[in-house]
C-alpha positions in Angstrom: 113.9 82.3 77.4 116.1 85.7 77.1 118.9 86.4 80.4 120.1 89.8 80.2 121.9 91.9 82.7 121.5 95.7 83.4 123.1 97.6 86.0 122.8 100.7 84.8 119.7 103.3 85.7 119.6 104.9 82.2 118.9 101.6 80.7 116.0 102.1 78.4 114.1 98.6 79.8 114.4 100.1 83.8 113.1 103.4 82.5 110.0 101.7 81.2 109.3 99.5 84.4 109.8 103.0 86.6 106.8 104.4 84.3 104.5 101.2 85.3 104.3 102.6 88.8 102.2 105.2 87.3 98.5 103.6 87.0 97.6 105.1 83.7 100.8 104.2 82.0 100.8 100.6 83.6 96.9 100.8 82.1 98.1 101.4 78.7 100.3 98.9 78.4 98.0 96.3 80.1 101.1 95.4 82.2 100.7 94.5 86.3 104.2 95.6 88.0 104.8 93.2 90.9 107.2 94.6 93.7 105.9 91.9 96.5 108.1 89.0 97.4 105.6 86.8 98.5 103.1 87.5 95.3 106.1 87.0 93.1 107.2 83.7 94.8 103.6 82.3 95.0 103.2 83.2 91.1 106.4 81.0 90.6 105.2 77.9 92.1 101.8 78.4 90.1 104.1 78.3 86.9 103.2 81.9 85.8 104.9 83.4 82.8 106.2 86.8 83.5 106.8 89.1 80.9 110.3 90.2 83.0 111.9 89.4 86.2 114.6 91.5 88.0 116.8 89.7 90.2 120.5 89.0 91.6 122.2 85.8 90.1 122.0 84.1 93.4 118.3 84.1 93.8 117.1 80.7 95.1 113.9 80.8 92.8 116.4 81.1 89.6 115.6 77.4 88.5 112.1 77.8 89.0 111.1 81.0 87.3 109.1 80.8 83.6 110.0 84.3 82.0 110.4 85.7 78.7 112.9 88.1 80.2 115.2 87.2 83.0 117.3 90.1 84.0 119.8 90.0 86.3 120.3 92.9 88.1 121.7 94.7 91.5 120.0 95.8 94.7 120.6 99.9 93.4 118.0 98.7 90.3 115.7 96.8 92.5 115.4 99.4 94.4 114.9 101.7 91.5 112.0 99.9 89.9 110.1 98.7 93.2 107.9 101.1 95.1 109.2 100.1 98.5 112.1 102.1 100.4 113.7 98.5 101.3 114.1 96.8 97.8 112.5 92.9 97.4 114.4 90.3 96.2 112.8 90.5 93.0 110.7 92.7 91.1 108.3 91.1 88.1 106.0 92.5 85.4 102.7 90.1 84.1 100.8 90.8 81.5 97.0 91.8 82.7 94.4 89.6 82.2 91.0 90.7 80.8 88.2 89.5 82.6 84.6 89.6 81.1 81.7 91.0 83.1 79.9 88.0 81.8 81.2 85.8 84.2 79.6 87.2 87.0 76.1 86.5 86.4 77.0 82.5 87.0 78.6 84.1 90.3 76.2 83.1 93.4 78.5 85.5 96.0 79.7 88.7 94.6 81.4 91.7 96.8 80.5 95.1 95.2 83.2 97.7 96.3 82.1 101.5 96.4 84.3 104.2 95.8 87.4 102.8 97.9 90.3 104.9 98.0 92.9 103.1 100.1 95.0 100.9 98.1 96.0 98.8 101.5 92.5 98.2 102.2 91.7 96.7 99.2 94.2 94.0 99.1 93.3 92.9 102.3 89.3 92.6 101.1 90.8 91.0 98.2 92.7 88.4 100.6 89.8 88.3 102.3 87.0 87.6 99.6 89.2 84.8 98.8 89.9 83.0 102.2 86.3 83.1 102.5 85.1 81.7 98.7 83.2 84.9 97.7 83.0 84.5 94.1 84.3 87.5 92.5 84.5 91.6 93.2 83.1 94.3 91.5 84.6 97.9 92.2 82.7 101.0 91.0 82.7 104.9 91.6 86.5 105.5 91.1 87.7 103.5 93.2 91.6 103.1 93.3 93.8 100.7 90.7 93.6 97.0 91.0 96.8 96.5 90.3 98.2 99.1 92.5 101.5 97.7 94.1 100.1 97.9 97.6 97.2 96.4 96.8 99.2 93.5 95.6 101.4 93.2 98.5 98.4 93.5 100.8 96.9 90.9 99.1 99.7 88.9 99.4 99.7 86.0 97.3 96.0 86.1 97.0 96.0 88.5 94.6 95.0 86.6 91.4 92.7 83.7 93.4 89.6 85.8 92.9 88.3 87.7 89.4 88.2 91.4 90.5 87.1 94.0 87.8 86.3 97.5 87.6 82.7 98.3 86.4 79.8 100.7 86.8 76.4 100.7 87.6 75.1 99.6 84.3 76.4 96.1 85.4 75.1 96.1 89.3 71.3 97.1 87.8 72.1 94.1 85.0 72.8 91.9 88.1 69.7 92.9 90.1 67.8 90.7 87.8 69.2 87.5 88.9 70.8 88.3 92.3 69.8 90.2 95.4 71.7 93.8 95.7 72.3 93.6 99.8 73.9 97.1 101.1 75.9 97.2 104.5 74.7 100.5 106.2 75.3 101.8 110.0 71.5 102.2 110.8 69.5 99.3 109.7 67.1 97.8 111.9 68.7 93.9 110.7 71.6 92.6 112.3 73.9 91.0 109.8 74.4 87.9 111.8 70.5 87.0 111.3 70.2 87.3 107.5 70.0 84.0 105.7 72.0 84.7 102.7 70.1 81.8 100.9 69.9 83.6 97.2 72.4 84.5 94.8 73.6 87.9 96.1 75.7 91.2 95.7 76.9 92.5 98.9 77.7 96.3 98.8 80.5 98.0 100.9 81.2 101.8 100.7 84.6 103.7 101.3 85.1 104.3 105.3 84.9 108.2 104.4 81.8 108.3 102.5 80.1 105.1 102.9 77.8 103.8 99.9 76.5 105.5 97.3 72.5 106.9 97.4 72.2 104.8 94.0 73.5 102.0 95.4 71.2 102.1 98.7 68.2 103.1 96.6 68.6 100.2 94.2 69.0 97.9 97.3 66.6 94.9 98.2 68.0 94.6 101.7 69.9 96.8 104.2 72.4 94.9 106.7 74.1 96.5 109.6 76.9 94.7 111.7 75.8 95.4 115.4 78.5 95.7 117.8 79.0 95.9 121.6 81.2 97.8 123.9 79.7 101.2 122.0 82.1 100.8 118.9 80.8 102.9 116.1 82.3 101.4 113.1 85.1 99.4 112.0 87.8 99.6 109.2 86.5 98.9 106.2 88.7 95.6 105.3 87.6 94.5 108.9 84.4 95.0 108.3 84.2 93.2 105.0 86.3 90.5 106.7 84.0 89.4 109.3 81.0 89.8 106.9 82.7 87.3 104.3 83.7 84.8 107.6 79.7 85.4 109.0 78.4 84.5 105.3 80.8 81.0 105.2 79.0 80.3 108.3 75.4 81.3 107.7 75.5 78.9 104.2 76.6 76.3 105.9 73.1 76.0 107.9 70.9 76.4 105.0 69.3 73.2 104.4 70.3 72.6 100.5 
């Protein structure tokens, strides 16, 4: 473990960390920038090895941290390398894990997210999917970066509890051989609450702005609608998917084994 002190914003490492706020640069280097204290604290508790972690000398988590390089710094630097206005107590960098598409063929409950742009919504979806025991999430059609710092903060300590990958329709079509593709739409005749999720499935959600793509809808085996009361026309995507995951878990409790 290397320990250094950096208090200058002109330091080359600080400049490098700032560049990781750019999605293309982050992906090129296969690194993930973490600037949410809850997420970092959770990873510290899990014994994750950080590439870098930036913090003040009096940080209470110091003795628990495993990192290739610990960087002691001050609030000015923490603010510069963070993506939030109010700096966190820690900023960290970890390596991006390679998740193979092949593991999804063995999953029973897969979430498909089509064209989502809002990082906060994606983080909430990941958090809810982990909470209600979905197996994995596939993002298609130019979705927001999985490891956007806002996504990570919204997912809180749950970001790495469920596999999430960017893919394309080729994977979806392959999964169709073993899984039902179920689309959530606003105008079907089938109430989500009355559907039996007894088979292996992929449940698809579209963006709030555009909904599901025609390709996904046309490929679907079933189309479901979450019927609502009081003339409520729609729900926020993250809220809708969270309700859906909870209903799926409840539904499967009553399916005979």
